[in-house]
C-alpha positions in Angstrom: 30.7 -11.6 -31.4 30.5 -14.5 -29.0 27.0 -15.3 -27.8 25.5 -17.8 -25.3 21.9 -17.4 -25.9 21.1 -21.1 -25.6 20.8 -22.9 -22.3 22.0 -20.0 -20.2 21.9 -20.8 -16.5 20.8 -18.1 -14.1 23.6 -16.5 -12.2 24.1 -17.9 -8.8 22.3 -15.9 -6.1 20.5 -13.7 -8.7 17.1 -12.5 -7.7 15.2 -14.4 -10.4 11.8 -13.2 -9.2 12.7 -9.6 -9.9 13.7 -10.4 -13.5 10.6 -12.6 -13.9 8.4 -9.6 -12.9 10.3 -7.0 -15.1 9.2 -5.4 -18.3 12.3 -4.5 -20.4 12.9 -2.2 -23.3 15.8 -2.9 -25.6 17.1 -0.1 -27.9 19.5 -1.5 -30.4 19.9 -0.7 -34.2 21.8 -3.9 -35.0 19.3 -6.7 -35.8 21.6 -9.4 -34.8 22.2 -7.9 -31.3 18.4 -7.3 -30.9 17.7 -10.9 -31.7 20.4 -12.1 -29.3 19.0 -10.0 -26.4 15.4 -11.1 -27.2 16.4 -14.8 -27.2 18.1 -14.5 -23.8 15.4 -12.4 -22.1 12.1 -13.3 -23.6 11.6 -16.5 -21.5 13.1 -14.9 -18.3 11.2 -11.6 -17.9 7.6 -10.6 -17.8 7.7 -8.7 -21.1 10.3 -7.4 -23.6 9.8 -4.7 -26.3 12.4 -4.0 -29.0 13.2 -0.6 -30.6 15.5 -0.2 -33.6 16.2 3.5 -32.8 15.5 6.2 -30.2 12.4 7.5 -32.0 10.7 4.0 -31.7 11.8 3.9 -28.1 10.2 7.3 -27.3 7.0 6.0 -28.8 7.1 2.8 -26.7 7.8 4.5 -23.3 4.8 6.8 -24.0 2.4 3.8 -23.9 4.2 1.2 -21.6 5.7 1.3 -18.2 9.2 -0.3 -18.2 11.2 -1.6 -15.3 14.5 -1.5 -17.1 16.0 -0.1 -20.3 19.0 -1.7 -22.2 20.3 0.7 -24.9 23.2 0.8 -27.3 25.3 4.0 -27.2 26.3 4.2 -30.9 23.2 4.1 -33.0 22.2 5.8 -36.3 20.5 9.1 -35.7 21.2 9.6 -32.0 23.6 8.2 -29.4 22.0 6.3 -26.6 23.6 8.5 -23.9 22.1 11.6 -25.6 18.6 10.0 -25.8 18.8 9.1 -22.1 19.9 12.6 -21.2 16.8 13.9 -23.0 14.4 11.5 -21.3 15.4 12.0 -17.6 14.2 15.6 -17.5 10.9 14.4 -18.9 10.2 12.1 -16.0 11.7 8.9 -17.2 12.8 7.1 -14.0 13.6 3.4 -14.8 17.2 2.2 -14.5 19.2 2.0 -17.7 22.1 -0.2 -18.9 24.3 1.3 -21.5 26.0 -1.0 -24.0 29.2 0.3 -25.5 32.2 -0.9 -27.4 34.4 1.9 -25.9 35.1 1.9 -22.2 36.8 5.3 -22.1 36.5 7.6 -19.2 34.7 10.3 -21.1 31.9 8.0 -22.2 31.6 6.7 -18.6 31.2 10.2 -17.2 28.7 11.2 -19.9 26.6 8.1 -19.2 26.6 8.6 -15.4 25.6 12.3 -15.9 22.8 11.2 -18.2 21.5 8.8 -15.6 22.8 5.4 -16.7 22.8 2.8 -13.9 25.4 0.4 -15.3 27.5 -0.5 -18.4 28.0 -3.5 -20.6 31.2 -3.6 -22.6 30.7 -5.3 -26.1 31.3 -8.1 -26.7 29.7 -9.7 -23.6 28.5 -13.1 -22.6 24.9 -13.9 -21.7 25.7 -14.5 -18.1 27.3 -11.0 -17.9 24.1 -9.5 -19.3 22.0 -11.4 -16.7 24.3 -10.4 -13.9 24.1 -6.8 -14.8 20.4 -6.8 -15.2 19.9 -8.5 -11.8 22.3 -6.0 -10.2 20.2 -3.1 -11.6 16.9 -4.6 -10.6 18.1 -5.4 -7.1 19.4 -1.9 -6.7 16.1 -0.5 -7.9 14.2 -2.9 -5.5 16.2 -1.8 -2.5 15.7 1.9 -3.5 12.0 1.5 -3.8 11.8 -0.5 -0.5 13.7 2.3 1.2 11.2 4.9 -0.1 8.2 2.8 1.0 9.8 2.2 4.4 10.3 6.0 4.8 6.7 6.5 3.9 5.5 3.9 6.5 7.7 5.5 9.1 6.3 8.9 8.2 2.8 7.4 8.7 3.9 5.8 12.0 2.8 2.4 10.8 3.0 -0.5 13.2 3.2 -3.4 10.7 3.0 -6.1 13.4 -0.2 -4.5 14.7 -1.6 -4.3 11.1 -1.0 -7.9 10.4 -3.1 -9.0 13.4 -6.0 -6.6 13.8 -8.5 -8.3 11.5 -9.1 -11.2 13.9 -12.3 -12.3 15.6 -15.3 -14.5 14.8 -18.1 -12.0 15.0 -20.6 -12.0 12.1 -19.6 -8.4 11.3 -15.9 -9.2 10.7 -16.8 -12.5 9.0 -18.8 -10.5 6.4 -15.8 -8.3 5.8 -13.5 -11.3 5.3 -16.0 -12.8 2.8 -16.1 -9.6 0.8 -12.3 -9.2 0.8 -11.9 -12.8 -0.5 -14.2 -11.9 -3.4 -12.7 -8.5 -4.3 -9.0 -9.4 -3.9 -8.6 -11.3 -7.2 -10.3 -8.5 -9.2 -8.3 -5.7 -10.6 -10.9 -3.1 -9.8 -10.5 -0.2 -7.4 -11.9 -0.6 -3.8 -13.3 1.9 -1.4 -13.1 1.1 2.3 -15.1 3.2 4.7 -15.3 3.1 8.5 -14.5 5.0 11.6 -11.0 5.9 12.5 -9.2 3.0 14.0 -11.6 0.4 12.7 -9.0 -1.4 10.6 -9.3 0.1 7.1 -5.6 -0.3 6.3 -5.6 -3.8 7.7 -8.4 -4.7 5.2 -6.4 -2.9 2.4 -3.3 -4.9 3.1 -5.3 -8.1 3.2 -6.7 -7.4 -0.2 -3.2 -6.8 -1.5 -1.9 -10.0 0.1 -4.7 -12.1 -1.5 -4.2 -10.5 -4.9 -1.9 -11.4 -7.8 0.2 -8.3 -6.8 1.1 -9.7 -3.4 4.8 -9.9 -4.2 4.9 -6.3 -5.3 4.9 -3.2 -3.2 2.1 -2.0 -1.0 2.3 1.8 -0.5 0.0 3.5 2.0 -0.6 7.3 1.9 -2.6 9.3 4.4 -3.8 12.2 2.3 -4.9 14.2 5.3 -1.5 13.9 7.0 0.6 15.5 4.2 0.6 19.3 3.7 -1.6 20.2 0.7 1.3 22.0 -1.0 3.4 18.8 -0.9 0.8 16.2 -1.9 1.1 16.5 -5.6 4.9 16.0 -5.4 4.5 13.1 -3.0 2.0 11.3 -5.3 3.4 12.1 -8.7 7.0 13.1 -8.2 8.9 15.8 -10.0 11.8 16.3 -12.4 14.9 18.3 -11.8 14.3 22.0 -12.0 10.5 21.7 -11.6 10.5 24.2 -8.7 13.1 26.0 -6.5 15.1 23.3 -4.6 14.2 20.5 -7.0 17.9 19.6 -7.7 17.2 16.0 -8.9 14.5 13.8 -10.4 12.2 12.3 -7.7 9.6 9.6 -8.4 6.3 9.8 -6.6 4.4 7.2 -4.7 2.4 6.2 -7.8 5.7 5.2 -9.4 7.0 3.6 -6.2 3.9 1.4 -6.0 4.4 0.3 -9.7 3.2 -3.3 -10.1 1.6 -3.4 -6.6 -1.0 -1.5 -4.7 -1.4 2.1 -3.7 -3.6 2.8 -0.7 -4.9 6.3 -0.5 -6.3 6.8 3.0 -8.6 9.8 4.0 -9.3 10.5 0.4 -11.7 13.3 1.3 -8.6 15.2 2.6 -7.2 15.5 -0.9 -7.3 19.1 -2.2 -10.1 19.6 -4.8 -7.6 21.0 -7.3 -5.6 17.8 -7.1 -8.6 15.5 -7.4 -8.9 16.1 -11.2 -5.3 14.9 -11.6 -6.1 11.9 -9.5 -9.2 11.2 -11.6 -7.0 11.2 -14.7 -4.6 8.7 -13.1 -7.5 6.4 -12.1 -9.1 6.4 -15.5 -6.0 6.1 -17.7 -3.3 4.8 -15.3 -1.1 7.7 -16.5 0.6 10.4 -14.4 2.6 13.5 -15.1 5.4 14.4 -12.7 5.7 18.0 -11.7 7.6 19.9 -14.4 7.3 17.1 -16.9 6.0 17.6 -20.4 5.0 14.0 -20.8 2.7 11.6 -19.1 4.0 8.2 -18.0 2.0 5.0 -17.6 1.7 3.2 -14.2 0.5 -0.3 -13.6 -1.0 -0.6 -10.1 -4.1 -1.2 -8.1 -5.8 1.6 -6.2 -7.5 1.2 -2.9 -9.2 4.2 -1.2 -10.4 4.7 2.3 -12.4 7.4 4.2 -13.6 7.8 7.8 -16.1 10.6 6.8 -19.5 10.7 5.0 -18.4 11.0 1.4 -21.8 12.0 0.2 -21.7 14.9 2.6 -18.2 15.8 1.4 -19.6 16.0 -2.1 -22.5 18.1 -1.0 -20.1 20.5 0.8 -17.8 20.7 -2.2 -14.9 19.0 -0.6 -15.0 16.0 -2.9 -15.7 15.8 -6.6 -18.8 13.8 -7.4 -17.2 12.2 -10.5 -14.2 11.1 -8.3 -16.6 9.5 -5.8 -18.4 7.6 -8.6 -15.1 6.5 -9.9 -13.6 5.1 -6.7 -16.8 3.5 -5.4 -16.6 0.4 -7.6 -16.3 -2.2 -4.8 -17.2 -1.0 -1.3 -16.3 -2.5 2.0 -17.5 -1.0 5.3 -15.4 -1.7 8.4 -17.6 -2.3 11.5 -16.8 -0.3 14.7 -15.3 -2.2 17.6 -18.5 -1.9 19.6 -20.3 -3.8 16.7 -17.9 -6.8 16.9 -19.1 -8.3 20.2 -16.6 -10.7 21.8 -14.0 -9.9 19.2 -12.7 -7.2 21.5 -11.7 -9.8 24.0 -9.7 -11.7 21.4 -8.1 -8.5 20.3 -7.3 -7.5 23.9 -5.7 -10.9 24.6 -3.6 -10.6 21.4 -2.5 -7.0 22.3 -1.7 -8.1 25.8 0.6 -10.9 24.5 2.4 -8.8 21.9 2.8 -5.6 23.9 4.0 -7.4 27.0 6.8 -9.0 25.0 7.6 -5.7 23.3 7.7 -3.7 26.5 9.3 -6.6 28.5 6.5 -6.2 31.2 4.4 -8.9 32.9 0.9 -9.4 31.6 -2.0 -7.8 33.4 -5.0 -10.2 34.0 -8.0 -9.3 32.0 -10.6 -10.2 34.7 -14.3 -10.7 34.1 -14.8 -7.2 35.7 -12.4 -5.7 33.2 -14.1 -7.5 30.4 -17.5 -6.3 31.5 -16.3 -2.7 31.5 -14.8 -3.2 28.1 -18.1 -4.6 26.8 -20.1 -1.6 28.0 -17.7 1.0 26.7 -18.3 2.8 23.4 -14.7 2.6 22.1 -14.9 5.8 19.9 -11.3 5.1 18.9 -12.1 1.5 18.0 -9.3 -1.0 17.8 -6.6 1.6 18.0 -8.1 2.9 21.3 -8.3 -0.7 22.7 -4.6 -1.3 21.9 -3.7 2.0 23.7 -5.8 0.9 26.7 -3.8 -2.4 26.9 -0.5 -0.6 26.5 -1.5 1.9 29.2 -2.5 -0.9 31.6 0.9 -2.7 31.1 2.8 0.5 31.8 0.8 1.4 34.9 0.4 -2.2 36.1 -3.4 -2.0 36.2 -6.4 -1.2 34.1 -7.6 2.4 34.5 -11.4 3.1 34.5 -13.1 3.5 31.2 -16.1 5.8 30.8 -19.0 3.4 30.5 -21.6 3.8 27.8 -24.3 4.3 30.4 -22.6 7.5 31.5 -22.3 8.8 28.0 -25.1 7.6 25.7 -23.9 9.5 22.7 -27.4 9.7 21.2 -28.3 6.1 21.9 -31.8 5.2 23.2 -32.2 3.8 26.7 -33.2 0.5 25.2 -30.1 0.3 23.1 -27.9 1.1 26.1 -29.6 -1.6 28.2 -29.2 -4.1 25.4 -25.5 -3.5 24.9 -24.9 -3.5 28.7 -26.6 -6.8 29.2 -25.2 -8.6 26.2 -21.7 -7.2 26.9 -21.8 -8.4 30.5 -23.0 -11.9 29.6 -20.3 -12.1 26.9 -17.7 -10.9 29.4 -18.5 -13.6 31.9 -18.6 -16.3 29.2 -22.4 -16.8 29.4 -22.6 -16.9 33.2 -25.8 -15.0 33.7 -25.6 -15.0 37.5 -22.2 -13.2 37.4 -23.4 -10.8 34.7 -26.4 -9.9 36.9 -24.2 -9.3 39.9 -21.9 -7.1 37.9 -24.8 -5.0 36.5 -26.6 -4.9 39.9 -29.8 -6.4 38.5 -31.6 -9.7 39.0 -30.9 -12.9 37.1 -34.6 -13.0 36.1 -34.3 -9.6 34.4 -31.4 -10.9 32.3 -33.3 -14.1 31.4 -36.3 -12.1 30.4 -34.4 -9.6 28.3 -32.4 -12.3 26.5 -35.6 -14.1 25.7 -37.1 -10.9 24.3 -34.0 -10.5 22.1 -33.8 -14.2 21.1 -30.2 -14.0 22.3 
């Protein structure tokens, strides 16, 4: 057999990054061929494991997550195509390349029916092997990206907005940035809490971007938005025949996020019955697709988020206490927009720029009066509500009135309301106390006295 194991150039245009990130399983009973494949691939991929027969291969896939399998068809004990046909119904999802010396139609049909992704006809050159591998990995990458895009569309994710929301210079948001910078390199799970619309997914994506997994998928799941009877299938996938209508294998989002980050939002919305299975996945990084008799390993980072009081959820029986203890390793709390001071003006200007371009509409001036109203409003919907207010202003051609905090104290004391109103007005008028006093209908001396009392 001709071989070109030494000094093999990468195929032109091949996605080398995908191969460099891949863990490959080789199943071949001929020692010479195993060594040949190992010499070619060992320096080019993330990891390679070798099996001399299908029994060894079955043991390896029980303990390691593989991105690709290369297997010979004619081996002692069991044909490769028969082994593959056995594995697919047990939740074995990676693409497989079948090596064969016989390119007959019957073998091709059997291989496709068993779930093979491609063929290699023996004897083959090293560049043929690399081209086939890259073709399979690229197809798998596109398939996973399509699944992730479908999930983001299902969640109605505005990626442009998410990339820009964590802006501002307030002490509250600076503290969040500092914590993110510290936790991002660690492999530990992260819990992000905060009110709806405060930017929890933004923080999760930033953690992913700053981590070693940045080049791998980021998959976001809103646990409260998926019907309870579908959540287990969405997360863990299923095998063909697992339930009526399951006419093919389907990998779950845990598998789609393999190598990257899985973000589980609204974790308290997960059914209690499913929380035990999630706890197992967190502890052991192993999942069992619906209908499968075997668990499979997954290599990913988990980030969780909640907009409710998780201690109360535990007390009410909606969240397992052991699950809360397990996910609360590193904790980040996202501040509400009303706690971020002048950040809201930076956000408003950013939204005005981006939305006016997207809507092809002229910008609406954010006047000091508008800024003062913004500063004294509670923003219960946080950054999301601010964005909606800017979009509404662009469509209507003017800013509509906001319900001021003074008209709805939402449990705040009168002193707190006064403090927020004065500080907000001063910020809105860029420190001009005279203008702030005129806007609030109070004297300049009152503002000076209050600011002195607050050391502001």
